[in-house]
C-alpha positions as CSV (number, residue, x, y, z in Angstrom):
1,M,96.9,42.9,103.1
2,R,93.6,43.8,101.3
3,S,92.6,47.5,101.9
4,T,89.6,49.6,101.0
5,V,90.3,52.5,98.7
6,A,88.0,55.4,97.4
7,I,88.7,57.3,94.5
8,L,87.1,60.4,93.6
9,G,87.0,61.1,89.8
10,A,86.5,58.6,87.0
11,G,88.5,60.4,84.3
12,A,91.5,58.7,82.7
13,W,93.7,58.9,85.7
14,G,91.1,58.1,88.4
15,T,90.1,55.1,86.4
16,T,93.6,54.0,85.7
17,A,94.5,54.3,89.4
18,A,91.4,52.2,90.3
19,K,92.4,49.5,87.7
20,L,96.0,49.4,89.0
21,I,94.9,49.3,92.9
22,A,92.1,46.6,92.1
23,E,94.7,44.4,90.4
24,K,96.6,44.1,93.5
25,G,93.5,42.6,95.2
26,H,92.4,45.8,97.0
27,E,88.7,46.7,97.2
28,V,88.0,50.0,95.1
29,F,85.1,52.3,95.2
30,I,85.2,55.1,92.5
31,W,82.9,58.2,92.3
32,C,81.6,59.3,88.8
33,H,80.2,62.6,87.9
34,E,78.3,61.1,85.0
35,N,75.8,58.4,85.9
36,E,76.2,56.7,82.6
37,V,79.9,56.3,83.4
38,A,79.1,54.6,86.6
39,V,76.5,52.3,85.2
40,E,79.1,51.2,82.5
41,I,81.8,50.5,85.1
42,N,79.5,48.4,87.3
43,S,77.7,46.5,84.3
44,Q,80.6,46.3,81.6
45,H,83.6,46.9,83.5
46,T,84.8,49.5,81.0
47,N,85.0,53.3,80.8
48,K,84.9,53.8,77.1
49,R,84.3,57.6,77.5
50,F,87.5,58.3,79.5
51,L,89.8,55.2,79.0
52,P,88.6,53.5,75.9
53,G,90.0,50.0,75.1
54,I,90.7,48.9,78.7
55,S,89.0,46.4,80.5
56,L,88.5,46.9,84.3
57,P,88.8,44.4,87.2
58,L,85.5,43.2,89.0
59,G,86.8,44.5,92.3
60,I,85.9,48.1,91.2
61,R,82.5,49.5,92.2
62,A,81.1,52.9,90.9
63,F,78.9,55.5,92.8
64,N,77.4,58.8,92.0
65,S,77.4,59.9,95.7
66,V,80.7,61.1,97.2
67,E,79.6,60.0,100.7
68,D,78.7,56.6,99.5
69,T,82.2,56.1,97.8
70,V,84.3,57.5,100.7
71,S,82.6,56.5,103.9
72,G,84.2,53.8,105.9
73,R,87.5,53.4,103.6
74,E,91.0,53.5,104.6
75,F,92.5,55.3,101.7
76,L,91.0,58.2,99.5
77,I,92.7,59.3,96.2
78,I,91.3,62.7,94.9
79,A,91.5,62.6,91.0
80,V,88.9,65.5,89.9
81,P,90.0,68.2,87.7
82,S,91.3,71.2,89.6
83,I,88.6,73.6,88.4
84,Y,86.0,71.2,89.9
85,L,87.8,70.5,93.1
86,L,86.4,73.0,95.6
87,N,82.8,71.6,95.1
88,I,84.1,68.0,95.9
89,V,86.0,69.3,98.9
90,K,82.6,70.9,100.3
91,Q,81.0,67.5,99.8
92,L,84.1,65.7,101.5
93,I,84.0,67.6,104.8
94,Q,80.4,66.3,105.3
95,V,81.4,62.7,105.6
96,P,81.9,61.3,109.0
97,S,85.0,59.3,108.2
98,I,86.7,62.4,107.0
99,R,85.4,64.6,109.9
100,E,87.1,62.1,112.2
101,G,90.3,61.9,110.3
102,K,90.0,58.2,109.7
103,I,91.0,58.0,106.0
104,A,94.4,58.8,104.4
105,I,94.0,60.9,101.7
106,A,96.1,61.5,98.6
107,V,95.7,63.9,95.6
108,I,96.6,63.3,92.0
109,T,94.8,66.3,90.6
110,K,97.3,68.7,88.6
111,G,96.8,72.3,88.9
112,F,96.2,75.2,91.4
113,F,93.3,75.7,93.7
114,E,91.5,78.9,93.4
115,T,90.8,80.6,96.8
116,E,89.4,84.2,97.7
117,K,93.1,85.3,98.1
118,G,94.0,83.9,94.7
119,P,95.6,80.6,93.4
120,A,97.1,78.3,95.9
121,L,98.8,75.0,95.9
122,I,96.4,72.2,96.3
123,I,97.6,70.7,99.2
124,D,97.9,73.9,101.2
125,A,94.2,74.7,100.2
126,L,93.0,71.3,101.3
127,E,94.6,71.6,104.6
128,D,92.8,74.8,105.2
129,Y,89.4,73.1,104.4
130,L,89.9,69.7,105.9
131,P,89.8,68.9,109.6
132,G,93.1,69.5,111.6
133,F,94.1,65.8,111.5
134,Y,95.1,66.4,108.0
135,R,97.6,69.2,108.5
136,K,100.9,68.0,107.2
137,A,99.5,64.5,106.6
138,L,98.1,64.8,103.0
139,V,99.9,63.1,100.0
140,Y,100.6,64.5,96.6
141,I,101.2,61.9,93.7
142,A,102.6,63.1,90.3
143,G,105.1,62.1,87.6
144,P,105.4,61.5,83.9
145,S,102.4,59.3,83.8
146,H,99.7,59.3,81.0
147,A,97.1,57.2,82.1
148,E,96.6,55.6,78.7
149,E,100.1,53.9,79.0
150,A,100.0,53.1,82.6
151,A,96.5,51.5,82.2
152,R,98.1,49.3,79.4
153,G,101.1,48.1,81.8
154,K,103.8,50.4,80.4
155,I,106.4,50.8,83.0
156,T,105.7,54.1,84.7
157,G,107.2,56.2,87.5
158,L,105.6,58.3,90.2
159,I,106.5,60.4,93.1
160,S,104.6,60.3,96.3
161,A,105.2,63.4,98.3
162,S,104.2,64.4,101.7
163,R,105.4,66.2,104.8
164,S,104.4,62.9,106.6
165,P,107.1,60.5,105.6
166,K,104.8,57.5,106.9
167,N,102.0,58.7,104.6
168,A,104.0,58.9,101.6
169,I,105.3,55.5,102.1
170,R,101.7,54.1,102.7
171,F,100.7,55.4,99.3
172,R,103.7,54.3,97.8
173,Y,103.1,50.7,98.7
174,L,99.4,50.9,97.8
175,L,100.3,51.9,94.3
176,K,103.6,50.3,93.4
177,S,103.9,47.1,91.4
178,S,106.4,45.7,89.0
179,R,105.4,48.1,86.3
180,L,104.5,51.0,88.5
181,L,107.6,52.4,90.3
182,V,106.7,54.9,93.2
183,F,109.1,56.9,95.1
184,A,108.7,58.9,98.1
185,S,109.6,62.6,98.5
186,L,109.2,65.2,101.3
187,D,109.1,68.0,98.7
188,V,105.3,68.3,98.5
189,R,105.5,71.9,97.3
190,G,108.2,71.4,94.7
191,V,106.3,68.3,93.3
192,Q,102.9,70.2,93.0
193,V,104.4,73.4,91.3
194,A,106.3,71.0,88.7
195,A,102.9,69.0,88.2
196,A,100.9,72.2,87.6
197,A,103.2,74.5,85.7
198,K,104.5,72.0,83.3
199,N,101.0,72.1,81.6
200,V,101.5,75.7,80.6
201,I,104.8,74.9,79.0
202,A,103.1,72.1,77.2
203,I,100.6,74.4,75.5
204,A,103.6,76.6,74.3
205,F,105.2,73.4,73.1
206,G,102.3,72.4,71.1
207,I,102.1,75.9,69.5
208,M,105.7,75.5,68.4
209,D,105.2,72.0,67.3
210,A,102.4,73.0,64.8
211,L,104.3,75.8,63.5
212,K,107.1,73.4,62.9
213,T,104.9,71.0,61.1
214,K,103.4,73.8,59.1
215,G,106.9,74.7,57.9
216,G,107.2,77.6,55.3
217,E,108.3,81.0,56.3
218,E,106.5,80.7,59.7
219,G,107.7,77.4,60.8
220,G,110.7,77.0,59.0
221,M,113.0,78.3,61.8
222,F,111.7,75.8,64.4
223,G,113.3,72.2,64.6
224,D,114.1,69.8,67.2
225,N,116.9,71.9,68.7
226,T,114.4,74.8,69.2
227,E,112.0,72.5,71.0
228,S,114.8,71.4,73.5
229,L,115.6,75.0,74.0
230,L,112.0,75.7,74.8
231,L,111.9,72.7,77.3
232,A,115.0,73.8,79.1
233,A,113.7,77.4,79.5
234,G,110.2,76.1,80.7
235,L,112.0,73.9,83.2
236,N,114.0,76.8,84.5
237,E,110.8,78.8,85.0
238,I,108.9,76.1,86.7
239,Q,112.1,75.8,89.2
240,I,112.0,79.6,89.9
241,L,108.3,79.6,90.6
242,G,108.8,76.3,92.9
243,M,111.4,77.8,94.7
244,A,109.6,81.0,95.4
245,M,106.6,78.9,96.6
246,G,108.5,77.2,99.2
247,A,110.0,74.0,97.3
248,T,112.6,72.4,99.7
249,H,114.8,70.2,97.3
250,P,116.1,71.9,94.1
251,E,116.7,68.3,92.6
252,T,112.9,67.9,92.7
253,F,113.1,69.6,89.4
254,A,115.7,67.3,87.9
255,S,113.7,64.2,88.9
256,I,110.9,62.6,87.2
257,S,108.3,65.0,88.9
258,G,110.2,67.7,87.2
259,V,112.1,67.3,83.9
260,G,110.5,63.8,83.6
261,D,106.8,65.0,83.7
262,L,107.5,68.1,81.7
263,D,109.2,66.0,78.8
264,V,106.3,63.4,78.5
265,T,103.6,66.2,78.7
266,C,105.1,68.1,76.0
267,R,106.2,65.3,73.7
268,S,103.4,62.7,74.1
269,V,100.6,62.3,71.7
270,Y,98.3,61.8,74.6
271,G,99.0,65.2,76.1
272,R,95.8,67.3,76.1
273,N,97.8,70.6,76.5
274,R,100.1,69.9,73.7
275,R,97.0,69.1,71.7
276,F,95.4,72.3,72.8
277,G,98.7,74.2,71.7
278,R,98.6,72.6,68.3
279,E,95.0,73.5,67.7
280,I,95.6,77.1,68.5
281,I,97.5,77.2,65.2
282,E,95.9,74.2,63.1
283,K,92.2,74.9,64.2
284,N,92.4,78.6,65.4
285,I,90.7,77.2,68.5
286,L,91.0,80.7,70.3
287,G,89.1,82.3,67.5
288,S,85.7,82.5,69.2
289,F,87.1,83.6,72.7
290,K,87.6,86.9,74.1
291,S,90.1,86.3,76.9
292,I,91.5,83.7,79.1
293,D,88.6,84.1,81.6
294,D,86.2,83.6,78.6
295,I,87.8,80.3,77.7
296,L,87.5,79.1,81.2
297,I,84.0,80.1,81.5
298,H,83.1,78.2,78.3
299,I,85.7,75.5,78.7
300,G,83.2,72.7,77.8
301,E,83.1,73.9,74.2
302,I,86.6,72.8,73.7
303,G,85.6,69.1,74.0
304,Y,88.4,68.0,76.3
305,L,90.1,69.8,79.3
306,P,93.6,71.3,78.9
307,E,94.3,72.0,82.5
308,G,97.1,74.2,81.4
309,I,94.6,77.2,80.6
310,A,93.7,77.5,84.2
311,A,97.2,77.0,85.1
312,A,98.4,79.8,83.0
313,R,96.0,82.2,84.6
314,A,97.3,81.2,88.0
315,V,101.0,81.1,87.2
316,Q,100.8,84.8,85.8
317,I,99.1,85.8,89.2
318,L,101.8,84.0,91.2
319,A,104.7,85.4,89.1
320,E,103.3,88.8,89.6
321,R,102.9,88.2,93.5
322,H,106.5,86.9,93.9
323,R,107.9,89.6,91.3
324,L,109.3,86.7,89.1
325,K,110.5,87.1,85.7
326,M,108.9,84.2,83.7
327,P,108.8,85.2,80.1
328,L,107.7,81.9,78.6
329,C,104.6,81.6,81.0
330,T,103.8,85.2,80.7
331,G,103.8,85.0,77.0
332,L,101.7,82.1,76.9
333,Y,99.2,83.9,79.1
334,Q,99.1,86.8,76.7
335,I,98.3,84.5,73.9
336,L,95.4,82.9,75.8
337,N,94.3,86.4,76.7
338,K,94.3,87.5,73.2
339,E,97.1,90.1,73.7
340,L,99.7,88.6,71.6
341,K,99.9,86.4,68.4
342,P,101.6,83.0,68.8
343,L,104.5,83.6,66.1
344,E,105.0,87.0,67.6
345,F,105.5,85.5,70.9
346,L,108.0,82.8,70.0
347,R,110.0,85.3,68.0
348,N,110.1,87.8,70.9
349,F,110.9,84.9,73.4
350,L,113.7,83.6,71.5
351,K,115.3,87.0,70.7
352,N,115.2,87.9,74.3
353,M,117.2,84.9,75.3
354,E,120.2,86.1,73.3
């Protein structure tokens, strides 16, 4: 059955989702922040800026207007970066189809939502902004899924999580194919925490990876064994935070949305957060910034968007709020806030694990 699908965000994953859904015969409408990206998608059927080397199906139409993209569609997938999400939601609630609750909504954005009360899970925050029709009906989609590989047909797995089993399954069938495996889950909070917090661990992993490559007195103590130790410690902290924030299924963290997503984010060459961690060592990319807030204000100067920076700040606030001991995430926050040197952090962290 042919459906109409709106996607907000023409970054790598938004464009990939549009491609995969359009290839199944659905009609896809994608919102682009940049006018030149919309023009290119409509005229050349490519998105060289965010998904180079990929040809897009003719069944994708791009717009610069949120309302034109969303109005009258059956499904909506939100794929804008978390730091820009509030502005998009404010536009969404003006769309008649949204006000009337006629569109099924899913989110693939990873991170936390900034509110007046501090960081919140994205689905929780959206339920507060959107009409009451959407309470306990929103879907969150995540998993070990670099867009660059999924767009090229590499076998990929995702979790479609919602407190509405019906909606989780609707989006599962919208997305799934022979090369895109999609599993339904009821643990929408656990999946969200895993998707957001893993980016923090990936920055720390990138730092260690760069030190290991550098070798010498500083990096000679780090190896594959150490990386696995870091991954295990990171997964433990993700689960601690997830359970404190209302995760309902501990096995979520042993699934593809937990350990699977963490592993690929830390190890893949496509990972922006891993890259940022490496560049802290290789390029002294933190050199001109005064604090983590300064980084977030001037994040465009980096040239790409490591969502783990905002997530590190959010995780630190949440850990303090819930009185959680999360030394790995706290140490990474202190590095970004210019309170601690990377090598000092890793030495202290590993010593305190004894």
